[in-house]
PyMOL commands that place a pseudoatom at each C-alpha (Angstrom):
pseudoatom trace, name=CA, resn=MET, resi=1, chain=A, elem=C, hetatm=0, pos=[19.630, 106.440, 79.624]
pseudoatom trace, name=CA, resn=ARG, resi=2, chain=A, elem=C, hetatm=0, pos=[21.188, 107.028, 76.237]
pseudoatom trace, name=CA, resn=TYR, resi=3, chain=A, elem=C, hetatm=0, pos=[19.949, 103.606, 75.142]
pseudoatom trace, name=CA, resn=VAL, resi=4, chain=A, elem=C, hetatm=0, pos=[16.344, 104.813, 75.255]
pseudoatom trace, name=CA, resn=ILE, resi=5, chain=A, elem=C, hetatm=0, pos=[17.174, 107.504, 72.712]
pseudoatom trace, name=CA, resn=LEU, resi=6, chain=A, elem=C, hetatm=0, pos=[19.578, 105.527, 70.512]
pseudoatom trace, name=CA, resn=ALA, resi=7, chain=A, elem=C, hetatm=0, pos=[17.720, 102.212, 70.363]
pseudoatom trace, name=CA, resn=PRO, resi=8, chain=A, elem=C, hetatm=0, pos=[14.861, 103.337, 68.061]
pseudoatom trace, name=CA, resn=VAL, resi=9, chain=A, elem=C, hetatm=0, pos=[17.318, 105.094, 65.735]
pseudoatom trace, name=CA, resn=ALA, resi=10, chain=A, elem=C, hetatm=0, pos=[19.528, 102.016, 65.551]
pseudoatom trace, name=CA, resn=LEU, resi=11, chain=A, elem=C, hetatm=0, pos=[16.531, 99.758, 65.001]
pseudoatom trace, name=CA, resn=LEU, resi=12, chain=A, elem=C, hetatm=0, pos=[15.309, 101.976, 62.168]
pseudoatom trace, name=CA, resn=ALA, resi=13, chain=A, elem=C, hetatm=0, pos=[18.761, 101.950, 60.542]
pseudoatom trace, name=CA, resn=VAL, resi=14, chain=A, elem=C, hetatm=0, pos=[18.914, 98.144, 60.709]
pseudoatom trace, name=CA, resn=VAL, resi=15, chain=A, elem=C, hetatm=0, pos=[15.416, 97.815, 59.231]
pseudoatom trace, name=CA, resn=ILE, resi=16, chain=A, elem=C, hetatm=0, pos=[16.302, 100.173, 56.376]
pseudoatom trace, name=CA, resn=GLY, resi=17, chain=A, elem=C, hetatm=0, pos=[19.540, 98.268, 55.758]
pseudoatom trace, name=CA, resn=VAL, resi=18, chain=A, elem=C, hetatm=0, pos=[17.786, 94.905, 55.660]
pseudoatom trace, name=CA, resn=ALA, resi=19, chain=A, elem=C, hetatm=0, pos=[15.129, 96.327, 53.326]
pseudoatom trace, name=CA, resn=ALA, resi=20, chain=A, elem=C, hetatm=0, pos=[17.883, 97.636, 51.034]
pseudoatom trace, name=CA, resn=VAL, resi=21, chain=A, elem=C, hetatm=0, pos=[19.512, 94.198, 50.907]
pseudoatom trace, name=CA, resn=VAL, resi=22, chain=A, elem=C, hetatm=0, pos=[16.190, 92.495, 50.149]
pseudoatom trace, name=CA, resn=TYR, resi=23, chain=A, elem=C, hetatm=0, pos=[15.193, 95.065, 47.523]
pseudoatom trace, name=CA, resn=GLY, resi=24, chain=A, elem=C, hetatm=0, pos=[18.667, 94.938, 45.983]
pseudoatom trace, name=CA, resn=GLU, resi=25, chain=A, elem=C, hetatm=0, pos=[18.369, 91.166, 45.702]
pseudoatom trace, name=CA, resn=ALA, resi=26, chain=A, elem=C, hetatm=0, pos=[15.022, 91.429, 43.939]
pseudoatom trace, name=CA, resn=ASP, resi=27, chain=A, elem=C, hetatm=0, pos=[16.286, 94.176, 41.626]
pseudoatom trace, name=CA, resn=ASP, resi=28, chain=A, elem=C, hetatm=0, pos=[19.655, 92.419, 41.069]
pseudoatom trace, name=CA, resn=SER, resi=29, chain=A, elem=C, hetatm=0, pos=[21.540, 95.480, 42.261]
pseudoatom trace, name=CA, resn=PRO, resi=30, chain=A, elem=C, hetatm=0, pos=[24.838, 94.606, 43.978]
pseudoatom trace, name=CA, resn=GLY, resi=31, chain=A, elem=C, hetatm=0, pos=[25.497, 98.238, 44.921]
pseudoatom trace, name=CA, resn=LEU, resi=32, chain=A, elem=C, hetatm=0, pos=[22.256, 98.549, 46.869]
pseudoatom trace, name=CA, resn=GLN, resi=33, chain=A, elem=C, hetatm=0, pos=[22.934, 95.257, 48.620]
pseudoatom trace, name=CA, resn=LEU, resi=34, chain=A, elem=C, hetatm=0, pos=[26.399, 96.454, 49.597]
pseudoatom trace, name=CA, resn=LEU, resi=35, chain=A, elem=C, hetatm=0, pos=[25.091, 99.753, 50.959]
pseudoatom trace, name=CA, resn=GLY, resi=36, chain=A, elem=C, hetatm=0, pos=[22.397, 97.950, 52.950]
pseudoatom trace, name=CA, resn=ALA, resi=37, chain=A, elem=C, hetatm=0, pos=[24.899, 95.481, 54.391]
pseudoatom trace, name=CA, resn=LEU, resi=38, chain=A, elem=C, hetatm=0, pos=[27.309, 98.285, 55.296]
pseudoatom trace, name=CA, resn=LEU, resi=39, chain=A, elem=C, hetatm=0, pos=[24.497, 100.190, 57.016]
pseudoatom trace, name=CA, resn=VAL, resi=40, chain=A, elem=C, hetatm=0, pos=[23.573, 97.160, 59.131]
pseudoatom trace, name=CA, resn=ILE, resi=41, chain=A, elem=C, hetatm=0, pos=[27.195, 96.350, 60.015]
pseudoatom trace, name=CA, resn=ALA, resi=42, chain=A, elem=C, hetatm=0, pos=[28.028, 99.968, 60.890]
pseudoatom trace, name=CA, resn=THR, resi=43, chain=A, elem=C, hetatm=0, pos=[24.915, 100.334, 63.044]
pseudoatom trace, name=CA, resn=ILE, resi=44, chain=A, elem=C, hetatm=0, pos=[25.682, 97.175, 64.987]
pseudoatom trace, name=CA, resn=GLY, resi=45, chain=A, elem=C, hetatm=0, pos=[29.328, 98.205, 65.391]
pseudoatom trace, name=CA, resn=LEU, resi=46, chain=A, elem=C, hetatm=0, pos=[28.420, 101.652, 66.686]
pseudoatom trace, name=CA, resn=GLY, resi=47, chain=A, elem=C, hetatm=0, pos=[25.871, 100.139, 69.063]
pseudoatom trace, name=CA, resn=VAL, resi=48, chain=A, elem=C, hetatm=0, pos=[28.434, 97.731, 70.502]
pseudoatom trace, name=CA, resn=ARG, resi=49, chain=A, elem=C, hetatm=0, pos=[30.975, 100.545, 70.836]
pseudoatom trace, name=CA, resn=THR, resi=50, chain=A, elem=C, hetatm=0, pos=[28.441, 102.721, 72.671]
pseudoatom trace, name=CA, resn=ILE, resi=51, chain=A, elem=C, hetatm=0, pos=[27.552, 99.942, 75.079]
pseudoatom trace, name=CA, resn=ARG, resi=52, chain=A, elem=C, hetatm=0, pos=[31.207, 99.147, 75.786]
pseudoatom trace, name=CA, resn=ARG, resi=53, chain=A, elem=C, hetatm=0, pos=[32.093, 102.801, 76.401]
pseudoatom trace, name=CA, resn=ASP, resi=54, chain=A, elem=C, hetatm=0, pos=[29.180, 103.294, 78.792]
pseudoatom trace, name=CA, resn=GLY, resi=55, chain=A, elem=C, hetatm=0, pos=[30.299, 100.270, 80.764]
pseudoatom trace, name=CA, resn=ARG, resi=56, chain=A, elem=C, hetatm=0, pos=[33.710, 101.816, 81.459]
pseudoatom trace, name=CA, resn=GLN, resi=57, chain=A, elem=C, hetatm=0, pos=[32.344, 104.957, 83.057]
for i in range(1, 57): cmd.bond("trace and resi %d" % i, "trace and resi %d" % (i + 1))
show_as sticks, trace
zoom trace
């Protein structure tokens, strides 16, 4: 049931991260691209961890 609550938040974080990477590319800003990539990677990692932990219980 937690997936119903966490899925829209995770999706929003991934969309913001991808937008940061795209905008950083257009603006030639490596820092913004790095932050966007880290946001996407962290969101996916936390999502996988949540799914794996729920499977154990």
